[in-house]
Backbone as a chain_set.jsonl record, in Angstrom:
{"seq": "MLREPAAAPQPDLDALYAAPAERIQKAVLERLVPMHEDYLKAATFFSFASGRAQGLDVSPRGGPPGFVQVLDAHTVAFADWPGNNRIESMRNLAEDERAAMLFLFPGLEVFMRINGRARVSTDAALLARLAEGGKAPKTAIVLAIDEVLMHCGKAINRARLWREASRLEHAGLPTVGQMLASMAMIGEADVAQANAHYEQAVRNDLY", "coords": {"N": [[5.992, 4.647, 31.731], [8.138, 2.065, 32.658], [11.632, 1.904, 32.314], [14.096, -0.673, 31.465], [17.052, -0.824, 33.367], [20.191, 0.083, 31.92], [22.517, -2.47, 30.705], [25.3, -3.264, 32.564], [28.729, -2.598, 31.647], [30.868, -5.084, 30.685], [33.376, -6.038, 33.024], [37.128, -5.806, 32.567], [38.529, -8.578, 33.051], [40.941, -9.77, 32.735], [42.594, -7.598, 33.244], [42.025, -7.189, 35.982], [42.643, -9.488, 37.316], [45.622, -11.655, 37.884], [47.2, -13.964, 35.568], [46.594, -17.379, 35.849], [49.008, -19.475, 37.637], [51.651, -21.341, 36.035], [51.967, -23.979, 37.024], [49.44, -24.413, 38.014], [47.81, -24.373, 35.641], [48.889, -26.601, 34.453], [48.058, -28.456, 36.111], [45.407, -29.125, 35.386], [43.724, -31.763, 34.063], [42.999, -34.145, 31.519], [42.308, -36.64, 32.198], [41.922, -39.149, 34.812], [44.446, -39.524, 37.184], [46.432, -41.629, 39.339], [46.297, -40.329, 41.938], [43.981, -38.86, 41.933], [42.185, -40.911, 41.772], [42.582, -41.967, 44.38], [41.5, -39.965, 45.96], [38.864, -40.207, 44.988], [38.081, -42.706, 45.943], [37.918, -42.1, 48.74], [35.967, -40.356, 48.793], [32.806, -38.942, 49.918], [30.942, -37.128, 49.446], [29.421, -34.909, 47.05], [28.658, -32.05, 44.882], [26.433, -31.942, 42.2], [26.259, -30.404, 39.045], [24.292, -29.32, 36.397], [22.467, -28.468, 33.483], [20.056, -26.949, 31.159], [18.093, -25.471, 28.51], [15.98, -24.543, 29.974], [17.073, -23.724, 32.527], [19.469, -23.771, 35.256], [20.909, -26.185, 37.499], [21.86, -27.443, 40.604], [22.712, -30.251, 42.526], [22.93, -32.048, 45.602], [25.025, -34.889, 46.338], [25.459, -37.916, 47.974], [27.189, -40.687, 49.713], [28.716, -43.822, 50.886], [32.17, -44.135, 51.375], [33.901, -44.22, 48.124], [31.419, -44.329, 46.619], [31.348, -43.065, 44.336], [32.315, -44.324, 41.408], [35.264, -45.348, 39.585], [35.188, -46.005, 36.264], [37.002, -46.235, 34.22], [40.06, -44.488, 33.254], [38.971, -42.283, 32.036], [36.261, -42.124, 32.808], [33.573, -41.852, 35.136], [31.135, -43.08, 37.437], [27.99, -42.947, 39.132], [25.376, -43.832, 41.412], [21.889, -43.044, 41.35], [19.984, -42.259, 43.819], [16.972, -42.098, 45.97], [15.392, -39.039, 46.308], [13.848, -35.854, 46.128], [12.23, -36.463, 43.874], [12.264, -34.702, 41.844], [14.064, -35.098, 39.833], [15.689, -33.314, 38.327], [18.389, -33.293, 37.393], [18.694, -35.441, 35.776], [16.673, -34.898, 33.793], [17.726, -32.513, 32.678], [20.227, -33.579, 31.502], [19.141, -35.117, 29.451], [18.729, -33.251, 27.677], [20.912, -31.611, 27.51], [24.339, -32.465, 27.612], [26.331, -31.615, 29.138], [28.013, -31.381, 32.302], [29.076, -31.109, 35.853], [31.121, -31.832, 38.628], [31.601, -31.216, 42.007], [33.678, -31.979, 44.649], [33.607, -32.242, 48.15], [35.766, -32.799, 50.952], [35.322, -34.0, 54.075], [36.964, -32.336, 56.691], [39.232, -31.978, 55.332], [41.308, -29.645, 53.525], [40.834, -29.08, 50.813], [39.56, -29.17, 47.456], [37.986, -31.307, 44.902], [37.535, -31.232, 41.337], [35.462, -32.211, 38.612], [34.721, -31.963, 35.317], [32.652, -32.501, 32.524], [30.91, -34.647, 30.289], [27.733, -36.095, 30.582], [25.538, -38.992, 30.968], [22.501, -40.689, 31.479], [22.08, -43.983, 32.647], [20.797, -47.32, 32.396], [22.008, -49.691, 32.623], [22.077, -52.967, 33.503], [24.267, -54.437, 34.71], [26.074, -52.433, 35.516], [24.323, -51.087, 37.448], [24.058, -53.02, 39.259], [26.696, -53.138, 40.183], [26.749, -50.705, 41.434], [25.153, -50.997, 43.731], [23.712, -50.264, 46.899], [23.215, -50.663, 50.519], [21.836, -53.074, 50.135], [20.372, -52.804, 47.942], [19.69, -52.251, 44.419], [20.193, -49.246, 42.262], [17.675, -47.358, 40.468], [18.631, -45.995, 38.316], [21.696, -44.826, 36.89], [24.267, -42.373, 36.67], [26.599, -41.753, 34.299], [29.645, -40.323, 33.672], [31.719, -38.805, 31.296], [34.984, -37.774, 31.275], [36.181, -34.455, 30.773], [37.691, -32.52, 32.081], [39.818, -32.659, 34.893], [40.657, -31.627, 38.057], [42.287, -30.514, 41.058], [41.441, -28.34, 43.723], [42.05, -25.391, 45.481], [41.75, -24.951, 49.087], [40.836, -22.31, 50.129], [38.322, -21.323, 50.391], [37.069, -23.063, 52.137], [38.471, -22.377, 54.591], [37.86, -19.628, 54.756], [35.08, -19.925, 55.241], [35.276, -21.266, 57.652], [34.599, -23.981, 57.671], [35.066, -26.606, 58.687], [35.299, -26.326, 61.369], [34.492, -26.867, 64.826], [33.087, -24.983, 66.149], [31.624, -23.818, 64.208], [29.457, -25.241, 63.574], [25.983, -25.408, 62.933], [23.16, -24.811, 64.983], [19.761, -25.766, 65.365], [18.17, -24.089, 66.78], [16.559, -21.068, 66.504], [16.406, -21.13, 63.843], [14.142, -21.872, 61.148], [12.331, -24.872, 61.318], [11.779, -27.967, 59.164], [9.018, -28.451, 59.301], [8.094, -25.959, 60.146], [8.817, -24.452, 57.908], [7.231, -25.651, 55.84], [4.762, -24.775, 56.985], [4.975, -22.046, 56.762], [4.789, -21.585, 54.075], [2.069, -22.175, 53.633], [1.515, -24.852, 53.303], [0.894, -26.752, 55.182], [-1.016, -26.832, 58.363], [-0.379, -25.02, 61.373], [-0.899, -26.862, 63.453], [0.156, -29.178, 62.598], [2.829, -29.144, 62.435], [4.755, -30.298, 64.16], [4.406, -33.083, 63.664], [5.225, -33.138, 60.934], [7.816, -32.541, 61.239], [8.888, -34.731, 62.694], [8.372, -36.696, 60.833], [10.02, -35.914, 58.77], [12.644, -36.108, 60.035], [12.742, -38.986, 60.578], [12.671, -39.805, 57.833], [14.858, -38.64, 56.463], [17.042, -39.741, 57.573], [16.71, -42.484, 57.497], [15.322, -43.536, 55.264], [16.943, -44.063, 53.01], [17.537, -45.602, 50.576]], "CA": [[6.384, 3.298, 31.3], [9.434, 1.929, 33.333], [12.504, 1.359, 31.474], [15.006, -1.546, 32.132], [18.402, -0.324, 33.406], [21.107, -0.405, 30.897], [23.38, -3.427, 31.085], [26.596, -2.78, 32.905], [29.714, -3.047, 30.853], [31.691, -6.133, 31.187], [34.864, -5.586, 33.404], [38.13, -6.367, 31.956], [38.898, -9.516, 33.983], [42.448, -9.932, 32.583], [43.172, -6.522, 33.914], [41.855, -7.366, 37.325], [43.329, -10.786, 37.855], [46.716, -12.163, 37.162], [47.137, -15.194, 35.046], [47.061, -18.545, 36.807], [50.535, -19.975, 37.529], [51.924, -22.466, 35.145], [51.844, -25.346, 37.592], [48.008, -24.453, 38.075], [47.439, -24.685, 34.36], [49.284, -28.021, 34.118], [47.349, -29.51, 36.876], [44.178, -29.474, 34.852], [44.061, -32.904, 33.229], [41.963, -34.627, 30.764], [42.083, -38.163, 32.571], [42.314, -39.417, 35.998], [45.663, -40.197, 37.608], [46.286, -42.326, 40.613], [46.058, -39.502, 43.082], [42.603, -38.578, 41.821], [41.419, -42.116, 42.188], [42.75, -41.954, 45.809], [40.483, -38.987, 46.539], [37.571, -40.64, 44.794], [37.971, -43.824, 47.051], [37.582, -41.578, 50.026], [34.918, -39.173, 48.68], [31.508, -39.203, 50.446], [29.994, -36.051, 49.152], [29.731, -33.849, 45.975], [27.525, -31.299, 44.289], [26.349, -32.256, 40.728], [25.777, -29.439, 38.277], [23.831, -29.649, 35.055], [21.57, -27.445, 33.017], [19.328, -26.902, 29.902], [17.526, -24.113, 28.143], [15.065, -23.859, 31.116], [17.911, -23.283, 33.614], [20.698, -24.514, 35.745], [20.577, -26.931, 38.661], [22.919, -28.122, 41.379], [22.04, -31.119, 43.51], [23.83, -32.776, 46.588], [25.073, -36.319, 46.351], [26.3, -38.487, 49.017], [27.235, -42.043, 49.924], [29.821, -44.217, 51.537], [33.531, -43.865, 50.583], [33.968, -44.959, 47.086], [30.25, -44.518, 46.062], [31.511, -42.651, 42.923], [33.301, -45.429, 40.966], [35.91, -45.16, 38.404], [35.08, -47.207, 35.297], [38.417, -46.155, 33.615], [40.763, -43.19, 33.481], [38.215, -41.379, 31.446], [34.977, -42.21, 33.063], [33.227, -42.308, 36.426], [29.657, -43.261, 37.496], [27.423, -42.956, 40.465], [23.918, -44.251, 41.453], [20.911, -42.122, 41.636], [19.134, -42.603, 44.901], [15.678, -41.373, 46.21], [15.431, -37.677, 46.733], [12.45, -35.364, 46.1], [11.649, -36.941, 42.722], [12.13, -33.733, 40.782], [14.886, -35.534, 38.835], [16.116, -32.321, 37.441], [19.648, -33.467, 36.69], [18.404, -36.323, 34.71], [15.969, -34.11, 32.824], [18.813, -31.671, 32.065], [21.098, -34.458, 30.796], [18.377, -35.51, 28.34], [18.867, -32.008, 26.691], [22.306, -31.05, 27.464], [24.976, -33.472, 28.274], [27.379, -30.981, 29.958], [27.876, -31.568, 33.811], [30.19, -30.868, 36.633], [31.133, -32.427, 39.942], [32.514, -30.655, 42.98], [33.82, -32.779, 45.794], [34.107, -31.848, 49.3], [36.161, -33.953, 51.789], [35.246, -33.51, 55.412], [38.172, -32.289, 57.468], [40.345, -31.587, 54.414], [41.365, -28.229, 53.017], [41.014, -29.345, 49.32], [38.333, -29.672, 46.736], [38.148, -31.792, 43.579], [36.315, -30.744, 40.435], [35.385, -32.946, 37.485], [33.948, -31.376, 34.213], [32.573, -33.503, 31.423], [29.592, -34.899, 29.553], [27.172, -37.129, 31.256], [24.344, -39.518, 30.472], [21.784, -41.583, 32.279], [22.202, -45.432, 32.283], [20.016, -48.338, 33.137], [22.633, -50.873, 32.285], [21.954, -53.918, 34.714], [25.659, -54.783, 35.32], [26.467, -51.194, 36.205], [23.338, -50.952, 38.598], [24.381, -54.089, 40.404], [27.922, -52.687, 40.869], [26.547, -49.49, 42.31], [24.19, -51.288, 44.744], [24.099, -50.005, 48.352], [22.185, -50.985, 51.442], [21.213, -54.223, 49.654], [19.486, -52.326, 46.84], [20.229, -51.496, 43.281], [19.473, -47.935, 41.997], [16.869, -47.488, 39.274], [19.463, -45.541, 37.134], [23.086, -44.459, 37.198], [24.665, -41.351, 35.777], [27.939, -41.954, 33.739], [30.339, -39.069, 33.226], [32.895, -38.942, 30.502], [35.758, -36.551, 31.857], [36.821, -33.442, 29.888], [38.732, -31.893, 32.821], [39.816, -32.909, 36.406], [41.683, -30.824, 38.82], [42.331, -30.33, 42.539], [41.226, -26.97, 43.963], [42.584, -25.01, 46.876], [40.653, -24.918, 50.106], [40.653, -21.177, 50.762], [36.865, -21.096, 50.739], [36.771, -23.763, 53.424], [38.797, -21.614, 55.632], [36.993, -18.471, 54.929], [33.891, -20.398, 56.031], [35.564, -22.067, 58.88], [33.668, -25.027, 57.554], [35.273, -27.842, 59.433], [35.576, -26.086, 62.887], [33.319, -27.308, 65.577], [32.348, -23.76, 66.446], [30.868, -23.383, 62.983], [28.312, -26.102, 63.437], [24.798, -24.664, 63.312], [22.082, -25.356, 65.713], [18.308, -25.491, 64.787], [17.423, -23.131, 67.427], [16.609, -19.856, 65.918], [16.203, -21.286, 62.307], [12.862, -22.698, 60.878], [12.445, -26.387, 61.066], [10.997, -28.287, 58.089], [7.54, -28.386, 59.548], [7.642, -24.501, 60.134], [8.974, -24.119, 56.5], [6.014, -25.932, 55.154], [3.648, -23.931, 57.451], [5.177, -20.727, 56.296], [4.182, -21.648, 52.623], [0.702, -22.62, 53.753], [1.343, -26.261, 52.927], [0.363, -27.466, 56.384], [-1.372, -25.954, 59.403], [0.501, -25.036, 62.621], [-1.116, -27.968, 64.261], [0.834, -30.315, 61.989], [4.332, -28.829, 62.365], [5.553, -31.256, 64.923], [4.295, -34.242, 63.035], [5.984, -32.994, 59.867], [9.299, -32.489, 61.676], [9.201, -36.077, 63.062], [8.462, -37.526, 59.561], [11.288, -35.558, 58.105], [13.768, -36.578, 60.751], [12.67, -40.347, 60.193], [12.966, -40.104, 56.467], [16.121, -38.226, 56.042], [18.124, -40.641, 58.225], [16.457, -43.978, 57.344], [14.866, -43.884, 53.813], [18.116, -43.612, 52.108], [17.566, -46.373, 49.413]], "C": [[7.713, 3.191, 31.893], [10.43, 1.346, 32.248], [13.647, 0.468, 32.247], [16.236, -0.815, 32.224], [19.313, -0.876, 32.37], [22.129, -1.425, 31.325], [24.678, -2.737, 31.363], [27.641, -3.342, 31.994], [30.485, -4.161, 31.579], [33.028, -5.878, 31.701], [35.921, -6.37, 32.574], [38.77, -7.323, 32.95], [40.392, -9.657, 33.87], [43.196, -8.835, 33.204], [43.09, -6.492, 35.483], [42.576, -8.542, 37.996], [44.567, -11.156, 37.063], [46.428, -13.498, 36.599], [47.391, -16.4, 35.976], [48.568, -18.99, 36.529], [50.623, -21.132, 36.614], [51.58, -23.79, 35.719], [50.299, -25.421, 37.844], [47.479, -25.015, 36.821], [47.637, -26.255, 34.013], [48.609, -28.809, 34.938], [45.884, -29.789, 36.467], [44.416, -30.539, 33.8], [42.889, -33.395, 32.493], [41.511, -36.164, 31.121], [42.434, -38.087, 34.009], [43.631, -39.981, 36.221], [45.548, -40.838, 38.809], [45.935, -41.598, 41.779], [44.537, -39.08, 43.107], [41.781, -39.725, 42.152], [41.503, -42.452, 43.773], [41.754, -41.39, 46.456], [39.065, -39.649, 46.299], [37.21, -41.939, 45.754], [37.542, -43.355, 48.323], [36.418, -40.684, 50.093], [33.615, -39.86, 49.24], [30.449, -38.24, 50.049], [30.484, -35.303, 47.91], [28.531, -33.266, 45.534], [27.549, -31.613, 42.686], [25.658, -31.04, 40.043], [25.358, -29.694, 36.887], [22.815, -28.531, 34.59], [20.944, -27.742, 31.575], [18.804, -25.596, 29.7], [16.661, -23.537, 29.242], [15.832, -23.326, 32.283], [18.977, -24.19, 34.066], [20.167, -25.242, 37.084], [21.815, -27.555, 39.369], [22.267, -28.971, 42.462], [23.197, -31.82, 44.297], [23.892, -34.2, 46.341], [25.987, -36.907, 47.311], [26.263, -40.051, 49.22], [28.436, -42.444, 50.665], [31.141, -43.982, 50.691], [33.588, -44.797, 49.451], [32.465, -45.153, 46.329], [30.249, -43.818, 44.565], [32.678, -43.593, 42.481], [33.945, -45.053, 39.706], [35.823, -46.267, 37.454], [36.265, -47.333, 34.423], [38.928, -44.83, 33.898], [39.954, -42.029, 32.886], [36.732, -41.194, 31.933], [34.531, -42.453, 34.486], [31.758, -42.423, 36.418], [29.188, -43.339, 38.876], [25.936, -43.358, 40.353], [23.167, -42.957, 41.664], [19.895, -42.68, 42.615], [17.916, -41.829, 45.109], [16.028, -39.981, 46.831], [13.955, -37.167, 46.715], [11.729, -35.671, 44.735], [11.422, -35.898, 41.75], [12.995, -34.2, 39.563], [15.397, -34.536, 37.963], [17.401, -32.567, 36.685], [19.443, -34.435, 35.559], [17.655, -35.699, 33.413], [16.904, -33.221, 31.998], [19.644, -32.484, 31.157], [20.451, -34.993, 29.355], [18.497, -34.486, 27.206], [20.101, -31.537, 26.477], [23.303, -31.948, 28.279], [26.122, -32.947, 29.238], [27.119, -31.102, 31.538], [29.215, -31.372, 34.429], [30.066, -31.472, 37.963], [32.1, -31.681, 40.808], [32.501, -31.355, 44.193], [34.252, -32.091, 46.848], [34.705, -32.983, 50.179], [36.353, -33.362, 53.145], [36.516, -33.562, 56.149], [39.332, -31.834, 56.563], [40.256, -30.219, 53.78], [41.73, -28.29, 51.49], [39.781, -29.71, 48.736], [38.93, -30.482, 45.49], [37.136, -31.484, 42.672], [36.617, -31.77, 39.226], [34.441, -32.227, 36.497], [33.786, -32.309, 33.13], [31.182, -33.535, 30.737], [29.084, -36.112, 30.154], [25.934, -37.699, 30.67], [23.731, -40.492, 31.551], [21.836, -43.046, 31.791], [21.291, -46.253, 33.088], [20.774, -49.761, 32.829], [22.6, -51.757, 33.683], [23.297, -54.214, 35.404], [26.115, -53.501, 36.082], [25.554, -50.98, 37.451], [23.732, -51.828, 39.665], [25.726, -53.632, 40.976], [27.731, -51.485, 41.774], [25.566, -49.666, 43.56], [24.707, -50.938, 46.172], [22.981, -50.444, 49.19], [21.332, -52.156, 51.013], [20.32, -53.923, 48.531], [20.27, -51.791, 45.589], [19.59, -50.378, 42.98], [18.742, -48.248, 40.713], [17.747, -47.028, 38.029], [20.791, -45.168, 37.779], [23.426, -43.259, 36.243], [26.337, -41.714, 35.609], [28.476, -40.734, 33.133], [31.536, -39.232, 32.647], [33.634, -37.603, 30.874], [36.399, -35.766, 30.625], [38.057, -32.829, 30.691], [38.675, -32.461, 34.236], [40.81, -32.175, 37.021], [41.441, -30.704, 40.255], [42.232, -28.798, 42.74], [41.613, -26.719, 45.409], [41.405, -24.889, 47.831], [40.333, -23.615, 50.916], [39.182, -20.934, 51.294], [36.444, -21.822, 51.908], [37.354, -22.907, 54.511], [38.18, -20.329, 55.897], [35.731, -18.722, 55.662], [34.1, -20.945, 57.344], [34.751, -23.311, 58.871], [33.81, -26.273, 58.468], [35.458, -27.612, 60.914], [34.376, -26.417, 63.641], [32.469, -26.113, 65.89], [31.441, -23.318, 65.311], [29.641, -24.24, 62.829], [27.016, -25.321, 63.858], [23.832, -25.436, 64.23], [20.631, -25.063, 65.152], [17.803, -24.345, 65.5], [17.656, -21.732, 66.751], [16.465, -19.838, 64.341], [14.953, -22.115, 62.301], [13.17, -24.247, 60.68], [11.478, -26.7, 59.829], [9.66, -28.105, 58.222], [7.187, -26.835, 59.522], [7.844, -23.957, 58.582], [7.763, -24.322, 55.72], [4.792, -25.178, 55.659], [3.732, -22.581, 56.849], [4.754, -20.583, 54.657], [2.874, -22.197, 52.576], [0.541, -24.042, 53.155], [0.676, -27.139, 53.908], [-0.149, -26.534, 57.273], [-0.351, -26.001, 60.508], [0.3, -26.332, 63.492], [-0.19, -29.218, 63.781], [2.329, -30.121, 61.857], [5.138, -29.987, 62.93], [5.61, -32.538, 64.232], [5.24, -34.164, 61.689], [7.554, -33.026, 60.289], [9.715, -33.936, 62.061], [9.255, -36.932, 61.696], [9.682, -37.236, 58.966], [12.489, -36.267, 58.735], [13.819, -38.242, 60.625], [13.255, -40.597, 58.783], [14.383, -39.816, 56.052], [17.295, -39.048, 56.571], [17.885, -42.092, 57.901], [16.005, -44.316, 56.127], [15.91, -43.508, 52.799], [18.054, -44.315, 50.667], [16.16, -46.888, 49.013]], "O": [[8.487, 4.131, 31.709], [10.101, 0.473, 31.445], [14.062, 0.755, 33.37], [16.57, -0.155, 31.24], [19.267, -2.043, 31.98], [22.641, -1.197, 32.421], [25.137, -1.843, 30.653], [27.494, -4.487, 31.567], [30.705, -4.18, 32.79], [33.874, -5.5, 30.891], [35.644, -7.415, 31.985], [39.592, -6.821, 33.717], [41.062, -9.66, 34.903], [44.32, -9.038, 33.664], [43.915, -5.894, 36.173], [43.031, -8.471, 39.138], [44.631, -11.029, 35.84], [45.504, -14.162, 37.067], [48.319, -16.388, 36.786], [49.168, -18.882, 35.46], [49.639, -21.856, 36.467], [50.99, -24.641, 35.054], [49.846, -26.564, 37.885], [46.77, -26.021, 36.848], [46.808, -26.978, 33.46], [48.488, -29.977, 34.566], [45.2, -30.584, 37.112], [45.139, -30.346, 32.822], [41.777, -33.034, 32.878], [40.622, -36.784, 30.537], [43.117, -37.165, 34.454], [43.989, -40.905, 35.491], [44.502, -40.631, 39.424], [45.282, -42.177, 42.647], [43.929, -38.97, 44.171], [40.733, -39.562, 42.777], [40.629, -43.105, 44.342], [41.121, -41.958, 47.346], [38.212, -39.673, 47.186], [36.083, -42.073, 46.233], [36.842, -44.084, 49.025], [35.921, -40.288, 51.147], [33.364, -41.056, 49.087], [29.254, -38.451, 50.257], [31.676, -35.077, 47.7], [27.449, -33.821, 45.727], [28.585, -31.527, 42.027], [24.55, -30.687, 40.448], [26.149, -30.327, 36.187], [22.403, -27.729, 35.428], [21.329, -28.71, 30.919], [18.975, -24.685, 30.509], [16.574, -22.328, 29.457], [15.28, -22.505, 33.016], [19.351, -25.179, 33.437], [19.125, -24.893, 37.638], [22.69, -28.125, 38.716], [21.405, -28.508, 43.209], [24.256, -32.127, 43.749], [22.826, -34.778, 46.126], [27.133, -36.488, 47.471], [25.243, -40.638, 48.859], [29.189, -41.567, 51.087], [31.125, -43.684, 49.496], [33.382, -45.998, 49.623], [32.341, -46.06, 45.507], [29.332, -43.98, 43.76], [33.769, -43.643, 43.051], [33.301, -44.497, 38.817], [36.301, -47.368, 37.729], [36.543, -48.419, 33.913], [38.345, -44.081, 34.682], [40.237, -40.877, 33.214], [36.053, -40.25, 31.53], [35.163, -43.326, 35.081], [31.124, -41.922, 35.489], [29.937, -43.771, 39.752], [25.334, -43.222, 39.287], [23.715, -41.939, 42.087], [19.044, -43.489, 42.247], [17.79, -40.835, 44.394], [16.847, -39.852, 47.74], [13.013, -37.825, 47.156], [10.652, -35.115, 44.518], [10.554, -36.032, 40.888], [12.741, -33.792, 38.429], [15.569, -34.869, 36.79], [17.553, -32.156, 35.535], [19.99, -34.241, 34.473], [17.974, -35.951, 32.251], [16.849, -33.206, 30.768], [19.772, -32.069, 30.005], [21.124, -35.232, 28.352], [18.391, -34.784, 26.016], [20.429, -31.074, 25.384], [23.117, -32.152, 29.479], [26.743, -33.697, 29.992], [25.978, -30.903, 31.954], [30.274, -31.43, 33.805], [28.939, -31.628, 38.432], [33.265, -31.507, 40.449], [31.454, -31.41, 44.838], [35.205, -31.326, 46.698], [34.155, -34.083, 50.137], [37.196, -32.514, 53.438], [37.133, -34.621, 56.274], [40.335, -31.339, 57.077], [39.156, -29.722, 53.538], [42.691, -27.703, 50.993], [38.981, -30.442, 49.319], [40.098, -30.369, 45.118], [35.962, -31.438, 43.038], [37.758, -32.106, 38.907], [33.337, -31.903, 36.935], [34.782, -32.941, 32.779], [30.452, -32.547, 30.662], [29.81, -37.098, 30.276], [25.269, -36.994, 29.911], [24.446, -41.015, 32.405], [21.644, -43.291, 30.6], [21.017, -45.986, 34.259], [20.146, -50.82, 32.806], [23.017, -51.323, 34.757], [23.36, -54.217, 36.633], [26.508, -53.601, 37.244], [26.125, -50.684, 38.5], [23.752, -51.463, 40.841], [25.899, -53.728, 42.191], [28.46, -51.287, 42.746], [25.225, -48.724, 44.276], [25.832, -51.223, 46.582], [21.87, -50.604, 48.687], [20.192, -52.26, 51.466], [19.518, -54.786, 48.176], [21.26, -51.064, 45.664], [18.413, -50.306, 43.335], [19.061, -49.182, 39.978], [17.635, -47.555, 36.922], [20.972, -45.192, 38.996], [22.898, -43.187, 35.134], [27.125, -41.899, 36.536], [27.895, -40.152, 32.217], [32.451, -39.745, 33.292], [33.067, -36.512, 30.814], [36.997, -36.306, 29.695], [39.166, -32.648, 30.189], [37.582, -32.723, 34.739], [41.896, -32.103, 36.445], [40.273, -30.812, 40.627], [42.87, -28.043, 42.007], [41.546, -27.539, 46.325], [40.249, -24.746, 47.432], [39.768, -23.617, 52.01], [38.915, -20.452, 52.394], [35.579, -21.361, 52.653], [36.586, -22.719, 55.453], [37.973, -19.926, 57.041], [35.308, -17.963, 56.534], [33.151, -21.085, 58.115], [34.237, -23.712, 59.915], [32.836, -26.871, 58.928], [35.738, -28.552, 61.658], [33.274, -26.255, 63.117], [31.242, -26.212, 65.897], [30.561, -22.483, 65.518], [28.822, -23.94, 61.96], [26.946, -24.697, 64.917], [23.776, -26.664, 64.164], [20.466, -24.049, 64.475], [17.022, -23.596, 64.912], [18.785, -21.319, 66.488], [16.416, -18.806, 63.672], [14.678, -22.91, 63.2], [14.089, -24.709, 60.004], [10.577, -25.932, 59.49], [9.056, -27.594, 57.279], [6.158, -26.443, 58.972], [7.078, -23.112, 58.118], [7.263, -23.43, 55.034], [3.864, -24.943, 54.886], [2.719, -22.0, 56.46], [4.442, -19.503, 54.157], [2.499, -22.702, 51.517], [-0.494, -24.351, 52.566], [0.0, -28.112, 53.575], [0.186, -25.365, 57.083], [0.459, -26.925, 60.573], [1.224, -26.797, 64.159], [0.127, -30.12, 64.557], [3.0, -30.915, 61.198], [6.034, -30.552, 62.302], [6.688, -33.128, 64.15], [5.964, -35.126, 61.43], [8.386, -33.573, 59.565], [10.845, -34.317, 61.755], [10.135, -37.776, 61.53], [10.427, -38.157, 58.63], [13.253, -36.942, 58.046], [14.931, -38.769, 60.575], [14.144, -41.421, 58.566], [15.033, -40.621, 55.385], [18.4, -39.011, 56.029], [18.816, -42.887, 58.026], [16.254, -45.472, 55.783], [15.7, -42.721, 51.876], [18.463, -43.706, 49.679], [16.02, -47.584, 48.008]]}, "num_chains": 1, "name": "protein.A"}
């Protein structure tokens, strides 16, 4: 009979890491200030984290500058647009309102993080306010802010994320059609058609 390995002891993190500088601690706020709003007006991409008893989820969100709107100093909102219809984030929020947003700003060496409590809204006025491409979303997510902070961009530099030489080419990596074929979801003869369908949908079926 196999035995599960014994759990490793939790390391003493306070012994391994210095305490954050006072200025870093003071930079964690409970509300938006004008400089946060300036960044939100420029933001085009963030990852949204949520969870429930079943597990955790992180999903990418993107749109034109300002697609995340400030409702007041303590609240932001964004539309939910078509994706893969798993709607894991919204199912999570029905069970656990805790959520987080991590913003990336293309070309800049800084992140912004917002932690708080979120809910799904079908308020007609809000959905009209968040309309894009001539269409209103079916739902919106409204997040009440607990913490907001700017985060240093060391990870961006370690990844060399914004350097032209870091851009990946498809050559040598599986295409969407090849991924489907590898999971026995389509046959090899259908790979090219699946690739073409994906390229059309991912660029044009945005709303």
